[in-house]
Phi, psi and omega in degrees: 000140181293134176256011179264117177076198189269131179233158178245152175222145181224140171203172185233159169223142175095023181297319190254356184287158174271337182251140165081185189273166160263136182244125168250126183234146174234139184234133174244125182201165171295129184301321178294314178299317185288329182290332183286348182288342187062050183281159171206169184307142182303325185295337181264005182255146166292161179300319181298315175296319176303317183293321176298313179296320182307313179290326181287327177292320174300327184287330183257345180287148174272338178198132175231127178234143173208153183237135179250116175254100184287169183306314179303317179290319173304314175300318181297315182295317178296322179289343175266015172094005180261126175277174184297331173301315181292318181300316180293315181304313180297324175298313180299318177296323177296312181300313181302323184294325181284337182265128182258037183270148181292328176237134174234129181257136184223133175297138193302149180246154183285148172066218182270018181289330171303311178294322177296321180290312181303322182282351178270350181229149180278335183286171178277122179242128183247108180244120181218149174288148183060024178301331179296337176267344183261325188237122183307320182297325174287322173304322181296313176297326177300314185293313178306309179296319180294313181296318179298317177296314180302320180293326180288319176297319178299325176297315180296315179301318177301319178292319193258330184296328180293347183274339178226001175057048172223149179287142177283329182085200186280341184096355179268139181296344175281348182279121181302319180296320176299314180299309183303318183299310184292321178300313184293323178298313179294322178303316184277324185248352178070020181203162176291150179295159172298157174072015173265146178274102182291340178284345181289136180301321175304325179297319174301317184294324179296326176286318178304318180290341180276336184284000000 
């Protein structure tokens, strides 16, 4: 990554969960300042380290932008014929517009979406898979997105857990606690909990098992 001048980075968190939003974040910062933070991909940081880095990124960044696409909105867009790749691409494009960096590094997108994004902008866009592991500015965006999503999931958990006295878990369908939570909610109330992505296949399976 160039450390000369201001650079931008974009990444997302929460693409695959059944609970809560997807968050797309963009960070604009001086390349040298962001490199000095010792950043790495948010998935490889502890929660405590992510929270600390979150504050440090805000201190050195010249601009931070993020979008939260909640479960209800994701379902609406999917019901209108947009798959998650299209939703993600549109969010990335919106964040690119908000960042005024000469160079923007972006974590890789599926299929031909990378070329479609590049053709839509005049500035230099570097789109690579695992960019969050290669470029500190994308790691910064990854951390912002992850912390914002985690905080939203914590808010959802605080709202819902008291109603059935079970932990919500991470919100991913692979998480046993999340599956137990949804199964118990469906058993008690006969419907899916709020903030669940109802257009997700696992959501339908939870209801089908109840019938």
